[in-house]
PDB file of N, CA, C and O in Angstrom:
ATOM      1  N   UNK A   1      18.914  78.212  87.345  1.00  0.00           N
ATOM      2  CA  UNK A   1      18.758  79.638  87.505  1.00  0.00           C
ATOM      3  C   UNK A   1      19.049  80.307  86.161  1.00  0.00           C
ATOM      4  O   UNK A   1      20.001  79.940  85.473  1.00  0.00           O
ATOM      5  N   UNK A   2      18.263  81.243  85.810  1.00  0.00           N
ATOM      6  CA  UNK A   2      18.415  81.963  84.559  1.00  0.00           C
ATOM      7  C   UNK A   2      19.366  83.139  84.752  1.00  0.00           C
ATOM      8  O   UNK A   2      19.274  83.874  85.735  1.00  0.00           O
ATOM      9  N   UNK A   3      20.285  83.304  83.791  1.00  0.00           N
ATOM     10  CA  UNK A   3      21.183  84.452  83.867  1.00  0.00           C
ATOM     11  C   UNK A   3      20.694  85.527  82.915  1.00  0.00           C
ATOM     12  O   UNK A   3      20.012  85.240  81.931  1.00  0.00           O
ATOM     13  N   UNK A   4      21.048  86.756  83.215  1.00  0.00           N
ATOM     14  CA  UNK A   4      20.611  87.862  82.372  1.00  0.00           C
ATOM     15  C   UNK A   4      21.736  88.374  81.486  1.00  0.00           C
ATOM     16  O   UNK A   4      21.534  89.284  80.681  1.00  0.00           O
ATOM     17  N   UNK A   5      22.912  87.795  81.634  1.00  0.00           N
ATOM     18  CA  UNK A   5      24.067  88.276  80.878  1.00  0.00           C
ATOM     19  C   UNK A   5      23.925  87.921  79.407  1.00  0.00           C
ATOM     20  O   UNK A   5      23.711  86.760  79.059  1.00  0.00           O
ATOM     21  N   UNK A   6      24.042  88.904  78.561  1.00  0.00           N
ATOM     22  CA  UNK A   6      24.019  88.691  77.124  1.00  0.00           C
ATOM     23  C   UNK A   6      25.403  88.926  76.519  1.00  0.00           C
ATOM     24  O   UNK A   6      25.651  88.564  75.369  1.00  0.00           O
ATOM     25  N   UNK A   7      26.292  89.526  77.289  1.00  0.00           N
ATOM     26  CA  UNK A   7      27.636  89.812  76.828  1.00  0.00           C
ATOM     27  C   UNK A   7      28.471  88.541  76.870  1.00  0.00           C
ATOM     28  O   UNK A   7      28.399  87.794  77.845  1.00  0.00           O
ATOM     29  N   UNK A   8      29.260  88.280  75.835  1.00  0.00           N
ATOM     30  CA  UNK A   8      30.133  87.106  75.897  1.00  0.00           C
ATOM     31  C   UNK A   8      31.025  87.183  77.129  1.00  0.00           C
ATOM     32  O   UNK A   8      31.451  88.269  77.520  1.00  0.00           O
ATOM     33  N   UNK A   9      31.307  86.047  77.736  1.00  0.00           N
ATOM     34  CA  UNK A   9      32.069  86.038  78.971  1.00  0.00           C
ATOM     35  C   UNK A   9      33.575  86.122  78.719  1.00  0.00           C
ATOM     36  O   UNK A   9      34.346  86.177  79.677  1.00  0.00           O
ATOM     37  N   UNK A  10      34.006  86.132  77.492  1.00  0.00           N
ATOM     38  CA  UNK A  10      35.418  86.237  77.160  1.00  0.00           C
ATOM     39  C   UNK A  10      35.666  87.566  76.455  1.00  0.00           C
ATOM     40  O   UNK A  10      34.752  88.189  75.913  1.00  0.00           O
ATOM     41  N   UNK A  11      36.907  87.972  76.480  1.00  0.00           N
ATOM     42  CA  UNK A  11      37.335  89.207  75.819  1.00  0.00           C
ATOM     43  C   UNK A  11      36.687  90.451  76.408  1.00  0.00           C
ATOM     44  O   UNK A  11      36.429  91.412  75.682  1.00  0.00           O
ATOM     45  N   UNK A  12      36.423  90.452  77.692  1.00  0.00           N
ATOM     46  CA  UNK A  12      35.862  91.618  78.360  1.00  0.00           C
ATOM     47  C   UNK A  12      36.990  92.399  79.009  1.00  0.00           C
ATOM     48  O   UNK A  12      37.963  91.821  79.491  1.00  0.00           O
ATOM     49  N   UNK A  13      36.850  93.721  79.019  1.00  0.00           N
ATOM     50  CA  UNK A  13      37.824  94.499  79.780  1.00  0.00           C
ATOM     51  C   UNK A  13      37.416  94.447  81.251  1.00  0.00           C
ATOM     52  O   UNK A  13      36.363  93.905  81.588  1.00  0.00           O
ATOM     53  N   UNK A  14      38.242  95.007  82.118  1.00  0.00           N
ATOM     54  CA  UNK A  14      37.971  94.899  83.551  1.00  0.00           C
ATOM     55  C   UNK A  14      36.643  95.529  83.954  1.00  0.00           C
ATOM     56  O   UNK A  14      35.918  94.974  84.779  1.00  0.00           O
ATOM     57  N   UNK A  15      36.323  96.675  83.382  1.00  0.00           N
ATOM     58  CA  UNK A  15      35.069  97.357  83.721  1.00  0.00           C
ATOM     59  C   UNK A  15      33.862  96.533  83.268  1.00  0.00           C
ATOM     60  O   UNK A  15      32.892  96.404  84.014  1.00  0.00           O
ATOM     61  N   UNK A  16      33.910  95.983  82.070  1.00  0.00           N
ATOM     62  CA  UNK A  16      32.818  95.152  81.567  1.00  0.00           C
ATOM     63  C   UNK A  16      32.654  93.897  82.419  1.00  0.00           C
ATOM     64  O   UNK A  16      31.538  93.474  82.717  1.00  0.00           O
ATOM     65  N   UNK A  17      33.776  93.317  82.802  1.00  0.00           N
ATOM     66  CA  UNK A  17      33.723  92.123  83.637  1.00  0.00           C
ATOM     67  C   UNK A  17      33.118  92.440  85.004  1.00  0.00           C
ATOM     68  O   UNK A  17      32.296  91.674  85.507  1.00  0.00           O
ATOM     69  N   UNK A  18      33.516  93.553  85.606  1.00  0.00           N
ATOM     70  CA  UNK A  18      32.985  93.963  86.904  1.00  0.00           C
ATOM     71  C   UNK A  18      31.476  94.166  86.828  1.00  0.00           C
ATOM     72  O   UNK A  18      30.742  93.737  87.719  1.00  0.00           O
ATOM     73  N   UNK A  19      31.012  94.826  85.757  1.00  0.00           N
ATOM     74  CA  UNK A  19      29.576  95.052  85.580  1.00  0.00           C
ATOM     75  C   UNK A  19      28.824  93.742  85.396  1.00  0.00           C
ATOM     76  O   UNK A  19      27.730  93.571  85.933  1.00  0.00           O
ATOM     77  N   UNK A  20      29.402  92.823  84.644  1.00  0.00           N
ATOM     78  CA  UNK A  20      28.774  91.519  84.428  1.00  0.00           C
ATOM     79  C   UNK A  20      28.639  90.756  85.750  1.00  0.00           C
ATOM     80  O   UNK A  20      27.592  90.173  86.031  1.00  0.00           O
ATOM     81  N   UNK A  21      29.684  90.764  86.544  1.00  0.00           N
ATOM     82  CA  UNK A  21      29.655  90.069  87.834  1.00  0.00           C
ATOM     83  C   UNK A  21      28.593  90.683  88.741  1.00  0.00           C
ATOM     84  O   UNK A  21      27.854  89.955  89.404  1.00  0.00           O
ATOM     85  N   UNK A  22      28.508  92.009  88.779  1.00  0.00           N
ATOM     86  CA  UNK A  22      27.503  92.667  89.616  1.00  0.00           C
ATOM     87  C   UNK A  22      26.082  92.370  89.138  1.00  0.00           C
ATOM     88  O   UNK A  22      25.180  92.179  89.954  1.00  0.00           O
ATOM     89  N   UNK A  23      25.879  92.330  87.810  1.00  0.00           N
ATOM     90  CA  UNK A  23      24.553  91.984  87.276  1.00  0.00           C
ATOM     91  C   UNK A  23      24.154  90.581  87.696  1.00  0.00           C
ATOM     92  O   UNK A  23      23.008  90.346  88.078  1.00  0.00           O
ATOM     93  N   UNK A  24      25.092  89.649  87.629  1.00  0.00           N
ATOM     94  CA  UNK A  24      24.807  88.266  88.014  1.00  0.00           C
ATOM     95  C   UNK A  24      24.530  88.170  89.511  1.00  0.00           C
ATOM     96  O   UNK A  24      23.645  87.423  89.930  1.00  0.00           O
ATOM     97  N   UNK A  25      25.273  88.912  90.311  1.00  0.00           N
ATOM     98  CA  UNK A  25      25.052  88.929  91.760  1.00  0.00           C
ATOM     99  C   UNK A  25      23.657  89.464  92.083  1.00  0.00           C
ATOM    100  O   UNK A  25      22.942  88.888  92.903  1.00  0.00           O
ATOM    101  N   UNK A  26      23.278  90.558  91.442  1.00  0.00           N
ATOM    102  CA  UNK A  26      21.945  91.132  91.673  1.00  0.00           C
ATOM    103  C   UNK A  26      20.849  90.189  91.208  1.00  0.00           C
ATOM    104  O   UNK A  26      19.796  90.095  91.838  1.00  0.00           O
ATOM    105  N   UNK A  27      21.092  89.494  90.112  1.00  0.00           N
ATOM    106  CA  UNK A  27      20.132  88.506  89.619  1.00  0.00           C
ATOM    107  C   UNK A  27      19.950  87.380  90.645  1.00  0.00           C
ATOM    108  O   UNK A  27      18.834  86.921  90.885  1.00  0.00           O
ATOM    109  N   UNK A  28      21.054  86.947  91.240  1.00  0.00           N
ATOM    110  CA  UNK A  28      20.988  85.929  92.288  1.00  0.00           C
ATOM    111  C   UNK A  28      20.161  86.416  93.465  1.00  0.00           C
ATOM    112  O   UNK A  28      19.313  85.682  93.973  1.00  0.00           O
ATOM    113  N   UNK A  29      20.399  87.656  93.907  1.00  0.00           N
ATOM    114  CA  UNK A  29      19.629  88.200  95.030  1.00  0.00           C
ATOM    115  C   UNK A  29      18.139  88.275  94.698  1.00  0.00           C
ATOM    116  O   UNK A  29      17.301  87.956  95.542  1.00  0.00           O
ATOM    117  N   UNK A  30      17.803  88.693  93.473  1.00  0.00           N
ATOM    118  CA  UNK A  30      16.390  88.767  93.076  1.00  0.00           C
ATOM    119  C   UNK A  30      15.739  87.387  93.082  1.00  0.00           C
ATOM    120  O   UNK A  30      14.602  87.230  93.526  1.00  0.00           O
ATOM    121  N   UNK A  31      16.465  86.393  92.587  1.00  0.00           N
ATOM    122  CA  UNK A  31      15.880  85.054  92.517  1.00  0.00           C
ATOM    123  C   UNK A  31      15.716  84.426  93.905  1.00  0.00           C
ATOM    124  O   UNK A  31      14.870  83.553  94.097  1.00  0.00           O
ATOM    125  N   UNK A  32      16.522  84.870  94.866  1.00  0.00           N
ATOM    126  CA  UNK A  32      16.438  84.319  96.224  1.00  0.00           C
ATOM    127  C   UNK A  32      15.606  85.176  97.170  1.00  0.00           C
ATOM    128  O   UNK A  32      15.427  84.805  98.330  1.00  0.00           O
ATOM    129  N   UNK A  33      15.103  86.294  96.710  1.00  0.00           N
ATOM    130  CA  UNK A  33      14.449  87.281  97.572  1.00  0.00           C
ATOM    131  C   UNK A  33      13.388  86.671  98.496  1.00  0.00           C
ATOM    132  O   UNK A  33      13.346  86.999  99.682  1.00  0.00           O
ATOM    133  N   UNK A  34      12.551  85.807  97.978  1.00  0.00           N
ATOM    134  CA  UNK A  34      11.464  85.247  98.787  1.00  0.00           C
ATOM    135  C   UNK A  34      11.945  84.160  99.751  1.00  0.00           C
ATOM    136  O   UNK A  34      11.215  83.777 100.665  1.00  0.00           O
ATOM    137  N   UNK A  35      13.167  83.662  99.550  1.00  0.00           N
ATOM    138  CA  UNK A  35      13.685  82.567 100.371  1.00  0.00           C
ATOM    139  C   UNK A  35      14.669  83.022 101.437  1.00  0.00           C
ATOM    140  O   UNK A  35      15.018  82.246 102.326  1.00  0.00           O
ATOM    141  N   UNK A  36      15.122  84.273 101.361  1.00  0.00           N
ATOM    142  CA  UNK A  36      16.144  84.765 102.291  1.00  0.00           C
ATOM    143  C   UNK A  36      15.577  85.015 103.680  1.00  0.00           C
ATOM    144  O   UNK A  36      14.500  85.590 103.838  1.00  0.00           O
ATOM    145  N   UNK A  37      16.321  84.574 104.673  1.00  0.00           N
ATOM    146  CA  UNK A  37      15.982  84.845 106.070  1.00  0.00           C
ATOM    147  C   UNK A  37      16.746  86.081 106.509  1.00  0.00           C
ATOM    148  O   UNK A  37      17.690  86.493 105.834  1.00  0.00           O
ATOM    149  N   UNK A  38      16.356  86.682 107.630  1.00  0.00           N
ATOM    150  CA  UNK A  38      17.103  87.846 108.121  1.00  0.00           C
ATOM    151  C   UNK A  38      18.592  87.509 108.270  1.00  0.00           C
ATOM    152  O   UNK A  38      18.953  86.489 108.858  1.00  0.00           O
ATOM    153  N   UNK A  39      19.426  88.361 107.743  1.00  0.00           N
ATOM    154  CA  UNK A  39      20.868  88.157 107.825  1.00  0.00           C
ATOM    155  C   UNK A  39      21.472  87.410 106.645  1.00  0.00           C
ATOM    156  O   UNK A  39      22.685  87.455 106.440  1.00  0.00           O
ATOM    157  N   UNK A  40      20.629  86.714 105.858  1.00  0.00           N
ATOM    158  CA  UNK A  40      21.143  85.957 104.717  1.00  0.00           C
ATOM    159  C   UNK A  40      21.762  86.862 103.659  1.00  0.00           C
ATOM    160  O   UNK A  40      22.782  86.516 103.063  1.00  0.00           O
ATOM    161  N   UNK A  41      21.152  88.013 103.424  1.00  0.00           N
ATOM    162  CA  UNK A  41      21.670  88.916 102.398  1.00  0.00           C
ATOM    163  C   UNK A  41      23.077  89.383 102.771  1.00  0.00           C
ATOM    164  O   UNK A  41      23.952  89.471 101.910  1.00  0.00           O
ATOM    165  N   UNK A  42      23.291  89.681 104.049  1.00  0.00           N
ATOM    166  CA  UNK A  42      24.622  90.095 104.493  1.00  0.00           C
ATOM    167  C   UNK A  42      25.625  88.949 104.357  1.00  0.00           C
ATOM    168  O   UNK A  42      26.780  89.172 103.994  1.00  0.00           O
ATOM    169  N   UNK A  43      25.189  87.739 104.646  1.00  0.00           N
ATOM    170  CA  UNK A  43      26.052  86.574 104.512  1.00  0.00           C
ATOM    171  C   UNK A  43      26.426  86.341 103.045  1.00  0.00           C
ATOM    172  O   UNK A  43      27.579  86.045 102.729  1.00  0.00           O
ATOM    173  N   UNK A  44      25.442  86.477 102.160  1.00  0.00           N
ATOM    174  CA  UNK A  44      25.718  86.345 100.723  1.00  0.00           C
ATOM    175  C   UNK A  44      26.680  87.425 100.246  1.00  0.00           C
ATOM    176  O   UNK A  44      27.572  87.151  99.443  1.00  0.00           O
ATOM    177  N   UNK A  45      26.507  88.643 100.730  1.00  0.00           N
ATOM    178  CA  UNK A  45      27.386  89.746 100.334  1.00  0.00           C
ATOM    179  C   UNK A  45      28.823  89.473 100.781  1.00  0.00           C
ATOM    180  O   UNK A  45      29.769  89.706 100.029  1.00  0.00           O
ATOM    181  N   UNK A  46      28.976  88.980 102.002  1.00  0.00           N
ATOM    182  CA  UNK A  46      30.304  88.648 102.515  1.00  0.00           C
ATOM    183  C   UNK A  46      30.955  87.553 101.665  1.00  0.00           C
ATOM    184  O   UNK A  46      32.134  87.639 101.321  1.00  0.00           O
ATOM    185  N   UNK A  47      30.170  86.521 101.332  1.00  0.00           N
ATOM    186  CA  UNK A  47      30.680  85.428 100.505  1.00  0.00           C
ATOM    187  C   UNK A  47      31.046  85.931  99.112  1.00  0.00           C
ATOM    188  O   UNK A  47      32.071  85.533  98.560  1.00  0.00           O
ATOM    189  N   UNK A  48      30.216  86.801  98.540  1.00  0.00           N
ATOM    190  CA  UNK A  48      30.482  87.369  97.224  1.00  0.00           C
ATOM    191  C   UNK A  48      31.783  88.166  97.232  1.00  0.00           C
ATOM    192  O   UNK A  48      32.624  88.004  96.347  1.00  0.00           O
ATOM    193  N   UNK A  49      31.941  89.018  98.226  1.00  0.00           N
ATOM    194  CA  UNK A  49      33.148  89.845  98.312  1.00  0.00           C
ATOM    195  C   UNK A  49      34.398  88.992  98.520  1.00  0.00           C
ATOM    196  O   UNK A  49      35.451  89.275  97.950  1.00  0.00           O
ATOM    197  N   UNK A  50      34.276  87.943  99.342  1.00  0.00           N
ATOM    198  CA  UNK A  50      35.411  87.054  99.593  1.00  0.00           C
ATOM    199  C   UNK A  50      35.802  86.323  98.301  1.00  0.00           C
ATOM    200  O   UNK A  50      36.986  86.220  97.979  1.00  0.00           O
ATOM    201  N   UNK A  51      34.815  85.820  97.571  1.00  0.00           N
ATOM    202  CA  UNK A  51      35.084  85.105  96.323  1.00  0.00           C
ATOM    203  C   UNK A  51      35.677  86.041  95.276  1.00  0.00           C
ATOM    204  O   UNK A  51      36.618  85.672  94.573  1.00  0.00           O
ATOM    205  N   UNK A  52      35.132  87.250  95.171  1.00  0.00           N
ATOM    206  CA  UNK A  52      35.647  88.217  94.198  1.00  0.00           C
ATOM    207  C   UNK A  52      37.101  88.555  94.503  1.00  0.00           C
ATOM    208  O   UNK A  52      37.925  88.647  93.593  1.00  0.00           O
ATOM    209  N   UNK A  53      37.414  88.738  95.775  1.00  0.00           N
ATOM    210  CA  UNK A  53      38.788  89.057  96.157  1.00  0.00           C
ATOM    211  C   UNK A  53      39.718  87.870  95.899  1.00  0.00           C
ATOM    212  O   UNK A  53      40.830  88.056  95.404  1.00  0.00           O
ATOM    213  N   UNK A  54      39.282  86.668  96.226  1.00  0.00           N
ATOM    214  CA  UNK A  54      40.112  85.475  96.053  1.00  0.00           C
ATOM    215  C   UNK A  54      40.391  85.174  94.586  1.00  0.00           C
ATOM    216  O   UNK A  54      41.424  84.589  94.259  1.00  0.00           O
ATOM    217  N   UNK A  55      39.482  85.567  93.701  1.00  0.00           N
ATOM    218  CA  UNK A  55      39.619  85.242  92.280  1.00  0.00           C
ATOM    219  C   UNK A  55      39.935  86.454  91.410  1.00  0.00           C
ATOM    220  O   UNK A  55      39.842  86.367  90.186  1.00  0.00           O
ATOM    221  N   UNK A  56      40.299  87.562  92.002  1.00  0.00           N
ATOM    222  CA  UNK A  56      40.478  88.793  91.226  1.00  0.00           C
ATOM    223  C   UNK A  56      41.573  88.713  90.173  1.00  0.00           C
ATOM    224  O   UNK A  56      41.518  89.440  89.181  1.00  0.00           O
ATOM    225  N   UNK A  57      42.555  87.858  90.359  1.00  0.00           N
ATOM    226  CA  UNK A  57      43.626  87.750  89.361  1.00  0.00           C
ATOM    227  C   UNK A  57      43.446  86.564  88.427  1.00  0.00           C
ATOM    228  O   UNK A  57      44.267  86.359  87.534  1.00  0.00           O
ATOM    229  N   UNK A  58      42.398  85.782  88.611  1.00  0.00           N
ATOM    230  CA  UNK A  58      42.179  84.592  87.792  1.00  0.00           C
ATOM    231  C   UNK A  58      41.304  84.924  86.591  1.00  0.00           C
ATOM    232  O   UNK A  58      40.312  85.645  86.705  1.00  0.00           O
ATOM    233  N   UNK A  59      41.688  84.387  85.445  1.00  0.00           N
ATOM    234  CA  UNK A  59      40.913  84.576  84.220  1.00  0.00           C
ATOM    235  C   UNK A  59      40.853  83.253  83.487  1.00  0.00           C
ATOM    236  O   UNK A  59      41.764  82.432  83.586  1.00  0.00           O
ATOM    237  N   UNK A  60      39.787  83.058  82.762  1.00  0.00           N
ATOM    238  CA  UNK A  60      39.666  81.847  81.947  1.00  0.00           C
ATOM    239  C   UNK A  60      40.577  81.986  80.725  1.00  0.00           C
ATOM    240  O   UNK A  60      40.847  83.083  80.236  1.00  0.00           O
ATOM    241  N   UNK A  61      41.030  80.840  80.264  1.00  0.00           N
ATOM    242  CA  UNK A  61      41.843  80.820  79.067  1.00  0.00           C
ATOM    243  C   UNK A  61      40.973  81.198  77.879  1.00  0.00           C
ATOM    244  O   UNK A  61      39.885  80.648  77.703  1.00  0.00           O
ATOM    245  N   UNK A  62      41.447  82.135  77.063  1.00  0.00           N
ATOM    246  CA  UNK A  62      40.699  82.561  75.869  1.00  0.00           C
ATOM    247  C   UNK A  62      40.848  81.501  74.803  1.00  0.00           C
ATOM    248  O   UNK A  62      41.927  80.939  74.610  1.00  0.00           O
ATOM    249  N   UNK A  63      39.761  81.235  74.118  1.00  0.00           N
ATOM    250  CA  UNK A  63      39.778  80.220  73.062  1.00  0.00           C
ATOM    251  C   UNK A  63      39.852  80.846  71.720  1.00  0.00           C
ATOM    252  O   UNK A  63      39.875  80.141  70.711  1.00  0.00           O
TER     253      UNK A  63
END
C-alpha cells in the first residue's frame, strides 16, 4: 500500500502527528473503497479509534 505522508515520522508535535495519522487512515479508506462491504467502514473506524486510544501515550524512540 502506498502512503501519502511526506513528513518525517519523528520529531512531530502532537498536532502534526494527529494530522499524519488521519491522512494515513483516510488513505487506507480510499484504497479499500471498492472492497468494503456494508458495515466495514464502521468496523474499521472502531478499530482505528481503539488502536489510537490504546497507543496514545506510546512514541517511537528518537534516533
